[in-house]
LOMINU-162330 format. One record per atom (N, C-alpha, C, O): x, y, z; residue in three letters; atom name; residue number from 0. Coordinates in steps of 0.1 Angstrom, whole numbers. Each point is the difference from the previous one (the first is absolute). Layout:
% LOMINU-162330
- x | y | z | rest | atom | nr
- X | Y | Z | ala | CA | NUM
...
This chain:
% LOMINU-162330
- x | y | z | rest | atom | nr
- 272 | 979 | 454 | met | N | 0
- 13 | -2 | -5 | met | CA | 0
- 11 | 8 | 7 | met | C | 0
- 10 | -5 | 4 | met | O | 0
- -13 | 18 | -3 | leu | N | 1
- 10 | 9 | 6 | leu | CA | 1
- 2 | -4 | 15 | leu | C | 1
- 11 | -1 | 5 | leu | O | 1
- -22 | -2 | 2 | gln | N | 2
- 1 | -5 | 14 | gln | CA | 2
- 9 | -12 | 1 | gln | C | 2
- 8 | -2 | 9 | gln | O | 2
- -10 | -8 | -18 | asp | N | 3
- 7 | -12 | 0 | asp | CA | 3
- 15 | 2 | -3 | asp | C | 3
- 9 | -6 | 6 | asp | O | 3
- -6 | 16 | -15 | asp | N | 4
- 14 | 3 | -3 | asp | CA | 4
- 7 | 7 | 12 | asp | C | 4
- 11 | -4 | 3 | asp | O | 4
- -18 | 13 | 4 | ile | N | 5
- 5 | 6 | 11 | ile | CA | 5
- 3 | -10 | 11 | ile | C | 5
- 10 | 0 | 7 | ile | O | 5
- -20 | -9 | -5 | his | N | 6
- 2 | -10 | 10 | his | CA | 6
- 11 | -9 | -3 | his | C | 6
- 8 | -4 | 9 | his | O | 6
- -6 | 0 | -21 | ser | N | 7
- 11 | -8 | -5 | ser | CA | 7
- 13 | 6 | 3 | ser | C | 7
- 10 | -7 | 5 | ser | O | 7
- -8 | 20 | -8 | ile | N | 8
- 12 | 7 | 3 | ile | CA | 8
- 3 | 0 | 15 | ile | C | 8
- 11 | -2 | 5 | ile | O | 8
- -22 | 5 | 3 | tyr | N | 9
- 1 | 0 | 14 | tyr | CA | 9
- 5 | -13 | 6 | tyr | C | 9
- 9 | -1 | 8 | tyr | O | 9
- -15 | -10 | -13 | gln | N | 10
- 4 | -13 | 4 | gln | CA | 10
- 15 | -3 | -3 | gln | C | 10
- 7 | -6 | 8 | gln | O | 10
- -3 | 9 | -20 | lys | N | 11
- 14 | -2 | -4 | lys | CA | 11
- 9 | 8 | 8 | lys | C | 11
- 11 | -5 | 4 | lys | O | 11
- -14 | 17 | -1 | leu | N | 12
- 8 | 9 | 9 | leu | CA | 12
- 1 | -7 | 14 | leu | C | 12
- 11 | 0 | 5 | leu | O | 12
- -22 | -4 | 0 | lys | N | 13
- 1 | -6 | 14 | lys | CA | 13
- 8 | -13 | -1 | lys | C | 13
- 9 | -2 | 9 | lys | O | 13
- -11 | -6 | -18 | leu | N | 14
- 8 | -13 | -1 | leu | CA | 14
- 15 | 2 | -2 | leu | C | 14
- 8 | -6 | 6 | leu | O | 14
- -5 | 16 | -14 | tyr | N | 15
- 14 | 3 | -2 | tyr | CA | 15
- 6 | 5 | 13 | tyr | C | 15
- 11 | -4 | 4 | tyr | O | 15
- -18 | 13 | 3 | tyr | N | 16
- 4 | 5 | 13 | tyr | CA | 16
- 2 | -11 | 10 | tyr | C | 16
- 11 | 0 | 6 | tyr | O | 16
- -21 | -9 | -5 | tyr | N | 17
- 1 | -10 | 10 | tyr | CA | 17
- 12 | -10 | -3 | tyr | C | 17
- 8 | -4 | 9 | tyr | O | 17
- -6 | 1 | -22 | arg | N | 18
- 11 | -9 | -4 | arg | CA | 18
- 13 | 7 | 4 | arg | C | 18
- 9 | -7 | 5 | arg | O | 18
- -7 | 19 | -8 | arg | N | 19
- 12 | 7 | 3 | arg | CA | 19
- 3 | 1 | 15 | arg | C | 19
- 11 | -1 | 4 | arg | O | 19
- -22 | 4 | 3 | ile | N | 20
- 2 | 1 | 15 | ile | CA | 20
- 4 | -13 | 6 | ile | C | 20
- 9 | -1 | 8 | ile | O | 20
- -16 | -10 | -13 | phe | N | 21
- 4 | -13 | 6 | phe | CA | 21
- 14 | -4 | -4 | phe | C | 21
- 7 | -7 | 7 | phe | O | 21
- -2 | 11 | -19 | arg | N | 22
- 14 | -2 | -3 | arg | CA | 22
- 10 | 8 | 8 | arg | C | 22
- 11 | -5 | 3 | arg | O | 22
- -15 | 17 | 1 | lys | N | 23
- 9 | 8 | 8 | lys | CA | 23
- 0 | -3 | 14 | lys | C | 23
- 10 | 3 | 7 | lys | O | 23
- -21 | -9 | -1 | met | N | 24
- 0 | -2 | 14 | met | CA | 24
- 5 | -14 | 3 | met | C | 24
- -2 | -10 | -7 | met | O | 24
- 9 | 10 | 18 | asp | N | 25
- 5 | -13 | 6 | asp | CA | 25
- -9 | -3 | 12 | asp | C | 25
- 1 | 6 | 10 | asp | O | 25
- -10 | -16 | -12 | val | N | 26
- -10 | -3 | 11 | val | CA | 26
- 7 | -5 | 12 | val | C | 26
- -7 | -1 | 11 | val | O | 26
- 19 | -2 | -11 | his | N | 27
- 7 | -5 | 12 | his | CA | 27
- 7 | 11 | 8 | his | C | 27
- 4 | -3 | 11 | his | O | 27
- -4 | 15 | -16 | glu | N | 28
- 5 | 11 | 7 | glu | CA | 28
- -10 | 4 | 11 | glu | C | 28
- -12 | -1 | -2 | glu | O | 28
- 18 | 6 | 13 | glu | N | 29
- -9 | 5 | 11 | glu | CA | 29
- -9 | 12 | -4 | glu | C | 29
- -11 | 1 | 5 | glu | O | 29
- 16 | 7 | -14 | asp | N | 30
- -7 | 12 | -4 | asp | CA | 30
- -8 | -2 | -13 | asp | C | 30
- -4 | 10 | -6 | asp | O | 30
- 2 | -22 | 2 | ala | N | 31
- -8 | -2 | -12 | ala | CA | 31
- -15 | 4 | 2 | ala | C | 31
- -5 | -3 | 11 | ala | O | 31
- -1 | 9 | -21 | leu | N | 32
- -14 | 4 | 2 | leu | CA | 32
- -9 | -11 | -3 | leu | C | 32
- 2 | -8 | -9 | leu | O | 32
- -13 | 7 | 17 | thr | N | 33
- -11 | -9 | -4 | thr | CA | 33
- -8 | 7 | -11 | thr | C | 33
- 2 | 11 | -2 | thr | O | 33
- -11 | -19 | -4 | ala | N | 34
- -8 | 6 | -10 | ala | CA | 34
- -9 | 11 | 5 | ala | C | 34
- -1 | 11 | -6 | ala | O | 34
- -4 | -12 | 18 | leu | N | 35
- -8 | 10 | 7 | leu | CA | 35
- 8 | 13 | 3 | leu | C | 35
- -5 | 11 | -2 | leu | O | 35
- 17 | -13 | 6 | glu | N | 36
- 9 | 11 | 3 | glu | CA | 36
- 3 | 7 | -13 | glu | C | 36
- 1 | 13 | 0 | glu | O | 36
- 1 | -20 | -10 | thr | N | 37
- 3 | 6 | -13 | thr | CA | 37
- -11 | 9 | -4 | thr | C | 37
- 2 | 11 | -5 | thr | O | 37
- -15 | -16 | 6 | phe | N | 38
- -11 | 8 | -4 | phe | CA | 38
- -2 | 12 | 9 | phe | C | 38
- -3 | 11 | -4 | phe | O | 38
- 6 | -12 | 17 | cys | N | 39
- 0 | 11 | 9 | cys | CA | 39
- 10 | 11 | -3 | cys | C | 39
- -3 | 12 | -1 | cys | O | 39
- 15 | -16 | -2 | ala | N | 40
- 10 | 9 | -4 | ala | CA | 40
- -3 | 7 | -13 | ala | C | 40
- 2 | 12 | -2 | ala | O | 40
- -8 | -19 | -7 | glu | N | 41
- -4 | 5 | -13 | glu | CA | 41
- -11 | 10 | 2 | glu | C | 41
- -1 | 10 | -7 | glu | O | 41
- -8 | -12 | 16 | ala | N | 42
- -11 | 9 | 3 | ala | CA | 42
- 6 | 13 | 6 | ala | C | 42
- -5 | 11 | -3 | ala | O | 42
- 14 | -12 | 12 | ile | N | 43
- 6 | 12 | 6 | ile | CA | 43
- 7 | 8 | -11 | ile | C | 43
- -1 | 12 | 0 | ile | O | 43
- 8 | -19 | -9 | tyr | N | 44
- 7 | 7 | -11 | tyr | CA | 44
- -11 | 7 | -9 | tyr | C | 44
- 2 | 12 | -3 | tyr | O | 44
- -12 | -19 | 0 | gly | N | 45
- -11 | 6 | -8 | gly | CA | 45
- -7 | 11 | 6 | gly | C | 45
- -5 | 9 | -7 | gly | O | 45
- 3 | -9 | 20 | leu | N | 46
- -7 | 10 | 7 | leu | CA | 46
- 9 | 13 | 2 | leu | C | 46
- -6 | 11 | 1 | leu | O | 46
- 19 | -13 | -2 | gly | N | 47
- 9 | 12 | 0 | gly | CA | 47
- 0 | 6 | 14 | gly | C | 47
- -6 | 11 | 2 | gly | O | 47
- 14 | -16 | 7 | leu | N | 48
- 2 | 6 | 14 | leu | CA | 48
- -13 | 0 | 8 | leu | C | 48
- -4 | 11 | 5 | leu | O | 48
- -3 | -22 | -4 | pro | N | 49
- -12 | 0 | 8 | pro | CA | 49
- 3 | 1 | 15 | pro | C | 49
- 11 | -4 | 4 | pro | O | 49
- -21 | 8 | 4 | thr | N | 50
- 1 | -2 | 14 | thr | CA | 50
- -4 | -14 | 3 | thr | C | 50
- -5 | -8 | -8 | thr | O | 50
- 7 | 3 | 21 | leu | N | 51
- -4 | -13 | 4 | leu | CA | 51
- -15 | -2 | -2 | leu | C | 51
- -5 | -10 | -4 | leu | O | 51
- -3 | 21 | 8 | thr | N | 52
- -14 | -1 | -1 | thr | CA | 52
- -5 | -1 | -15 | thr | C | 52
- -8 | -8 | -3 | thr | O | 52
- 15 | 15 | -6 | glu | N | 53
- -4 | 0 | -14 | glu | CA | 53
- 3 | -14 | -5 | glu | C | 53
- -8 | -6 | -8 | glu | O | 53
- 20 | 0 | 12 | phe | N | 54
- 3 | -13 | -5 | phe | CA | 54
- -10 | -11 | 6 | phe | C | 54
- -4 | -8 | -8 | phe | O | 54
- 1 | 9 | 20 | ala | N | 55
- -9 | -9 | 7 | ala | CA | 55
- -14 | 1 | -7 | ala | C | 55
- -6 | -11 | -3 | ala | O | 55
- 1 | 23 | 0 | glu | N | 56
- -12 | 1 | -7 | glu | CA | 56
- 0 | -6 | -14 | glu | C | 56
- -9 | -6 | -5 | glu | O | 56
- 20 | 8 | -2 | phe | N | 57
- 2 | -5 | -14 | phe | CA | 57
- -1 | -15 | 0 | phe | C | 57
- -6 | -6 | -9 | phe | O | 57
- 13 | 0 | 18 | ile | N | 58
- 0 | -15 | 0 | ile | CA | 58
- -11 | -6 | 8 | ile | C | 58
- -1 | -12 | 1 | ile | O | 58
- -7 | 21 | 5 | asn | N | 59
- -12 | -4 | 7 | asn | CA | 59
- 3 | -9 | 12 | asn | C | 59
- -6 | -11 | 2 | asn | O | 59
- 16 | 16 | 7 | val | N | 60
- 3 | -7 | 12 | val | CA | 60
- 0 | 10 | 11 | val | C | 60
- 0 | 12 | -2 | val | O | 60
- 0 | -17 | 15 | ser | N | 61
- 1 | 9 | 11 | ser | CA | 61
- 14 | 6 | 1 | ser | C | 61
- 9 | -5 | -7 | ser | O | 61
- -8 | 16 | 14 | gln | N | 62
- 13 | 7 | 1 | gln | CA | 62
- 10 | -9 | 7 | gln | C | 62
- 12 | 0 | -4 | gln | O | 62
- -16 | -7 | 15 | pro | N | 63
- 10 | -9 | 6 | pro | CA | 63
- 5 | -11 | -10 | pro | C | 63
- 12 | -3 | 0 | pro | O | 63
- -21 | -2 | -8 | asn | N | 64
- 4 | -10 | -10 | asn | CA | 64
- 9 | 6 | -10 | asn | C | 64
- 10 | -6 | -4 | asn | O | 64
- -13 | 18 | -1 | ala | N | 65
- 9 | 7 | -9 | ala | CA | 65
- 13 | 3 | 6 | ala | C | 65
- 11 | -1 | -7 | ala | O | 65
- -10 | 5 | 20 | ala | N | 66
- 12 | 3 | 7 | ala | CA | 66
- 9 | -12 | 0 | ala | C | 66
- 12 | 1 | -1 | ala | O | 66
- -18 | -13 | 4 | tyr | N | 67
- 7 | -13 | 0 | tyr | CA | 67
- 7 | -2 | -14 | tyr | C | 67
- 11 | -4 | -1 | tyr | O | 67
- -19 | 6 | -9 | lys | N | 68
- 5 | -2 | -14 | lys | CA | 68
- 12 | 9 | -3 | lys | C | 68
- 10 | -4 | -6 | lys | O | 68
- -12 | 17 | 10 | ile | N | 69
- 11 | 10 | -2 | ile | CA | 69
- 12 | -4 | 8 | ile | C | 69
- 11 | 1 | -5 | ile | O | 69
- -13 | -5 | 17 | ala | N | 70
- 12 | -4 | 9 | ala | CA | 70
- 8 | -11 | -7 | ala | C | 70
- 12 | 0 | 0 | ala | O | 70
- -19 | -10 | -6 | asn | N | 71
- 7 | -11 | -7 | asn | CA | 71
- 8 | 5 | -12 | asn | C | 71
- 11 | -4 | -3 | asn | O | 71
- -18 | 13 | -5 | leu | N | 72
- 7 | 6 | -12 | leu | CA | 72
- 12 | 8 | 4 | leu | C | 72
- 10 | 1 | -7 | leu | O | 72
- -12 | 7 | 19 | glu | N | 73
- 12 | 8 | 5 | glu | CA | 73
- 11 | -9 | 4 | glu | C | 73
- 12 | 2 | -4 | glu | O | 73
- -15 | -13 | 11 | lys | N | 74
- 10 | -9 | 5 | lys | CA | 74
- 8 | -6 | -11 | lys | C | 74
- 12 | -3 | 1 | lys | O | 74
- -19 | 0 | -12 | lys | N | 75
- 7 | -6 | -12 | lys | CA | 75
- 6 | 11 | -9 | lys | C | 75
- 7 | -4 | -10 | lys | O | 75
- -9 | 16 | 13 | gly | N | 76
- 7 | 11 | -7 | gly | CA | 76
- -7 | 5 | -13 | gly | C | 76
- 7 | 6 | -9 | gly | O | 76
- -20 | -9 | 7 | phe | N | 77
- -7 | 4 | -12 | phe | CA | 77
- -8 | 12 | 2 | phe | C | 77
- -4 | 6 | -10 | phe | O | 77
- 1 | -2 | 22 | val | N | 78
- -8 | 12 | 3 | val | CA | 78
- 6 | 8 | 11 | val | C | 78
- 6 | -7 | 9 | val | O | 78
- -7 | 20 | -9 | lys | N | 79
- 5 | 8 | 12 | lys | CA | 79
- -10 | 11 | 3 | lys | C | 79
- -8 | 3 | -9 | lys | O | 79
- 8 | 1 | 21 | lys | N | 80
- -9 | 11 | 4 | lys | CA | 80
- 8 | 13 | 0 | lys | C | 80
- 12 | 1 | 4 | lys | O | 80
- -18 | 9 | -9 | ile | N | 81
- 6 | 14 | -1 | ile | CA | 81
- -10 | 10 | 6 | ile | C | 81
- -12 | -2 | -1 | ile | O | 81
- 17 | 12 | 6 | arg | N | 82
- -8 | 11 | 5 | arg | CA | 82
- -4 | 9 | -11 | arg | C | 82
- 8 | 3 | -9 | arg | O | 82
- -20 | 2 | 9 | ser | N | 83
- -5 | 9 | -10 | ser | CA | 83
- 7 | 14 | 2 | ser | C | 83
- 2 | 4 | 11 | ser | O | 83
- 2 | 1 | -22 | gln | N | 84
- 7 | 13 | 0 | gln | CA | 84
- -10 | 12 | 3 | gln | C | 84
- 4 | 10 | 6 | gln | O | 84
- -17 | -13 | -9 | glu | N | 85
- -10 | 10 | 2 | glu | CA | 85
- -5 | 0 | 15 | glu | C | 85
- -2 | 11 | 6 | glu | O | 85
- 2 | -23 | 0 | asp | N | 86
- -5 | -1 | 14 | asp | CA | 86
- 8 | -11 | 6 | asp | C | 86
- -2 | -12 | -2 | asp | O | 86
- 12 | 15 | 10 | gly | N | 87
- 9 | -9 | 6 | gly | CA | 87
- -7 | -11 | 9 | gly | C | 87
- 7 | -10 | 3 | gly | O | 87
- -19 | 12 | 0 | arg | N | 88
- -7 | -10 | 8 | arg | CA | 88
- -5 | -11 | -8 | arg | C | 88
- -3 | -11 | 5 | arg | O | 88
- 2 | 13 | -18 | val | N | 89
- -5 | -10 | -9 | val | CA | 89
- 11 | -9 | -5 | val | C | 89
- 10 | 5 | -5 | val | O | 89
- -13 | -18 | 5 | val | N | 90
- 10 | -10 | -4 | val | CA | 90
- -5 | -6 | -14 | val | C | 90
- -11 | -4 | -1 | val | O | 90
- 20 | 4 | -9 | leu | N | 91
- -4 | -5 | -13 | leu | CA | 91
- 8 | -13 | -2 | leu | C | 91
- 11 | -2 | 5 | leu | O | 91
- -17 | -6 | -14 | leu | N | 92
- 7 | -13 | -3 | leu | CA | 92
- 6 | 2 | -14 | leu | C | 92
- -6 | 5 | -9 | leu | O | 92
- 19 | -10 | 8 | gln | N | 93
- 7 | 1 | -12 | gln | CA | 93
- 7 | -13 | -3 | gln | C | 93
- 6 | -6 | 9 | gln | O | 93
- -6 | 2 | -22 | val | N | 94
- 7 | -12 | -4 | val | CA | 94
- 15 | 4 | -1 | val | C | 94
- 3 | 11 | -2 | val | O | 94
- 6 | -21 | 4 | thr | N | 95
- 14 | 2 | 0 | thr | CA | 95
- 6 | -3 | -14 | thr | C | 95
- -7 | -5 | -8 | thr | O | 95
- 19 | 8 | 6 | asp | N | 96
- 7 | -3 | -12 | asp | CA | 96
- 0 | -16 | -2 | asp | C | 96
- 0 | -4 | -11 | asp | O | 96
- 1 | -3 | 22 | lys | N | 97
- -1 | -14 | -1 | lys | CA | 97
- -12 | -5 | -7 | lys | C | 97
- 0 | -9 | -8 | lys | O | 97
- -12 | 15 | 12 | phe | N | 98
- -12 | -3 | -7 | phe | CA | 98
- 0 | 4 | -14 | phe | C | 98
- -4 | -7 | -9 | phe | O | 98
- 9 | 20 | 6 | leu | N | 99
- 0 | 5 | -13 | leu | CA | 99
- 8 | -8 | -10 | leu | C | 99
- -3 | -2 | -11 | leu | O | 99
- 14 | -4 | 17 | asp | N | 100
- 8 | -9 | -9 | asp | CA | 100
- -8 | -12 | -4 | asp | C | 100
- 1 | -5 | -11 | asp | O | 100
- -9 | -1 | 20 | leu | N | 101
- -8 | -11 | -3 | leu | CA | 101
- -12 | 4 | -9 | leu | C | 101
- -3 | -7 | -9 | leu | O | 101
- -3 | 18 | 12 | tyr | N | 102
- -11 | 5 | -7 | tyr | CA | 102
- 3 | 4 | -15 | tyr | C | 102
- -8 | 0 | -9 | tyr | O | 102
- 20 | 5 | 7 | gly | N | 103
- 5 | 4 | -13 | gly | CA | 103
- -2 | -10 | -11 | gly | C | 103
- -1 | 4 | -11 | gly | O | 103
- -1 | -16 | 15 | thr | N | 104
- -2 | -11 | -10 | thr | CA | 104
- -13 | 3 | -7 | thr | C | 104
- -1 | -4 | -12 | thr | O | 104
- -9 | 10 | 18 | ser | N | 105
- -13 | 2 | -7 | ser | CA | 105
- 2 | 11 | -11 | ser | C | 105
- -7 | 0 | -10 | ser | O | 105
- 16 | 9 | 12 | gln | N | 106
- 2 | 11 | -9 | gln | CA | 106
- 7 | -6 | -13 | gln | C | 106
- -1 | 7 | -11 | gln | O | 106
- 8 | -18 | 12 | arg | N | 107
- 6 | -6 | -12 | arg | CA | 107
- -10 | -3 | -10 | arg | C | 107
- 2 | 2 | -12 | arg | O | 107
- -13 | -8 | 16 | tyr | N | 108
- -11 | -4 | -9 | tyr | CA | 108
- -6 | 12 | -6 | tyr | C | 108
- -4 | 0 | -12 | tyr | O | 108
- 2 | 10 | 19 | ser | N | 109
- -6 | 13 | -5 | ser | CA | 109
- 9 | 5 | -11 | ser | C | 109
- -4 | 5 | -10 | ser | O | 109
- 17 | -6 | 13 | ser | N | 110
- 10 | 5 | -10 | ser | CA | 110
- -1 | -8 | -13 | ser | C | 110
- 1 | 5 | -11 | ser | O | 110
- -2 | -18 | 13 | ile | N | 111
- -1 | -9 | -12 | ile | CA | 111
- -13 | 3 | -8 | ile | C | 111
- 1 | 2 | -12 | ile | O | 111
- -12 | 0 | 19 | leu | N | 112
- -12 | 4 | -7 | leu | CA | 112
- 1 | 13 | -8 | leu | C | 112
- -4 | 2 | -11 | leu | O | 112
- 10 | 8 | 18 | thr | N | 113
- 2 | 13 | -6 | thr | CA | 113
- 8 | -1 | -12 | thr | C | 113
- -3 | 7 | -10 | thr | O | 113
- 14 | -14 | 10 | lys | N | 114
- 9 | -1 | -12 | lys | CA | 114
- -8 | -7 | -11 | lys | C | 114
- 2 | 4 | -12 | lys | O | 114
- -10 | -14 | 15 | arg | N | 115
- -8 | -7 | -11 | arg | CA | 115
- -9 | 10 | -6 | arg | C | 115
- -1 | 0 | -13 | arg | O | 115
- -6 | 8 | 21 | ile | N | 116
- -10 | 9 | -5 | ile | CA | 116
- 7 | 11 | -9 | ile | C | 116
- -5 | 3 | -11 | ile | O | 116
- 16 | 2 | 16 | glu | N | 117
- 8 | 10 | -7 | glu | CA | 117
- 5 | -5 | -14 | glu | C | 117
- 0 | 8 | -9 | glu | O | 117
- 4 | -20 | 9 | arg | N | 118
- 5 | -6 | -13 | arg | CA | 118
- -11 | -2 | -10 | arg | C | 118
- 2 | 1 | -12 | arg | O | 118
- -14 | -4 | 17 | arg | N | 119
- -11 | -4 | -8 | arg | CA | 119
- -8 | 11 | -6 | arg | C | 119
- -6 | -1 | -11 | arg | O | 119
- 4 | 12 | 18 | phe | N | 120
- -9 | 10 | -3 | phe | CA | 120
- 6 | 14 | -4 | phe | C | 120
- 11 | 3 | 5 | phe | O | 120
- -17 | 4 | -14 | gln | N | 121
- 4 | 13 | -4 | gln | CA | 121
- -2 | 11 | 11 | gln | C | 121
- -8 | -3 | 9 | gln | O | 121
- 15 | 14 | -9 | ile | N | 122
- -1 | 10 | 10 | ile | CA | 122
- -14 | 5 | 3 | ile | C | 122
- -4 | 1 | 11 | ile | O | 122
- -4 | 2 | -22 | pro | N | 123
- -14 | 5 | 4 | pro | CA | 123
- -8 | -10 | 8 | pro | C | 123
- -7 | 4 | 9 | pro | O | 123
- 9 | -16 | -12 | arg | N | 124
- -8 | -10 | 7 | arg | CA | 124
- 6 | -2 | 14 | arg | C | 124
- -8 | -2 | 10 | arg | O | 124
- 21 | 3 | -9 | leu | N | 125
- 6 | -1 | 14 | leu | CA | 125
- -4 | 12 | 9 | leu | C | 125
- -3 | -2 | 11 | leu | O | 125
- 1 | 14 | -17 | val | N | 126
- -4 | 11 | 7 | val | CA | 126
- -14 | -2 | 6 | val | C | 126
- -3 | 3 | 11 | val | O | 126
- -6 | -8 | -20 | arg | N | 127
- -14 | -3 | 4 | arg | CA | 127
- 0 | -10 | 11 | arg | C | 127
- -8 | 1 | 10 | arg | O | 127
- 16 | -12 | -12 | tyr | N | 128
- 0 | -11 | 10 | tyr | CA | 128
- 5 | 5 | 13 | tyr | C | 128
- -5 | -3 | 11 | tyr | O | 128
- 16 | 11 | -11 | glu | N | 129
- 6 | 6 | 12 | glu | CA | 129
- -10 | 9 | 7 | glu | C | 129
- -1 | 0 | 12 | glu | O | 129
- -6 | 8 | -19 | ser | N | 130
- -10 | 9 | 5 | ser | CA | 130
- -11 | -8 | 7 | ser | C | 130
- -5 | 3 | 11 | ser | O | 130
- 0 | -14 | -17 | thr | N | 131
- -10 | -9 | 6 | thr | CA | 131
- 5 | -6 | 13 | thr | C | 131
- -8 | 0 | 10 | thr | O | 131
- 20 | -5 | -10 | leu | N | 132
- 5 | -7 | 12 | leu | CA | 132
- 2 | 11 | 11 | leu | C | 132
- -2 | -3 | 11 | leu | O | 132
- 7 | 15 | -15 | phe | N | 133
- 2 | 10 | 10 | phe | CA | 133
- -13 | 3 | 7 | phe | C | 133
- 0 | 1 | 13 | phe | O | 133
- -11 | 1 | -20 | val | N | 134
- -13 | 4 | 6 | val | CA | 134
- -4 | -11 | 9 | val | C | 134
- -4 | 2 | 11 | val | O | 134
- 5 | -15 | -15 | asn | N | 135
- -4 | -11 | 8 | asn | CA | 135
- 9 | -2 | 12 | asn | C | 135
- -5 | -4 | 11 | asn | O | 135
- 17 | 6 | -12 | ser | N | 136
- 10 | -2 | 11 | ser | CA | 136
- -2 | 11 | 11 | ser | C | 136
- 5 | -2 | 11 | ser | O | 136
- -10 | 13 | -14 | his | N | 137
- -1 | 11 | 9 | his | CA | 137
- -14 | 1 | 6 | his | C | 137
- -3 | 10 | 8 | his | O | 137
- -6 | -19 | -11 | glu | N | 138
- -13 | 0 | 6 | glu | CA | 138
- 1 | -7 | 14 | glu | C | 138
- 8 | -8 | 2 | glu | O | 138
- -17 | 12 | 7 | ala | N | 139
- 0 | -6 | 13 | ala | CA | 139
- -3 | -15 | 0 | ala | C | 139
- -5 | -5 | -10 | ala | O | 139
- 10 | -2 | 20 | his | N | 140
- -2 | -15 | 0 | his | CA | 140
- -14 | -3 | -2 | his | C | 140
- -3 | -12 | 0 | his | O | 140
């Protein structure tokens, strides 16, 4: 039952996100993202400043293939390369504000769910729920 409920929330979150993204994107624009590009940019965002190698390993493609994907995302203005402050030889991948504007739509549903939960449950239950989610959200993938 719990697994089904978690899966149901996950599905609703994804569908809300996809619907909002498709409404925000104009597929006739030159810089419109394909579905695969959207997933790649989302992976970069989720990985938090990965290197090209880390990104390639995560999506399970060769480095040249990953470099091609990044070049397309750069050209469309959704990803940029930045130098590591710790080691200037290292190049990190970062999503741009343009992507964050598009991605922000997924946070709207999270906000809706949070408000529903806060309205429905008392503080002690909210604290336990928040603690449970915190532990799970900070575990490794």
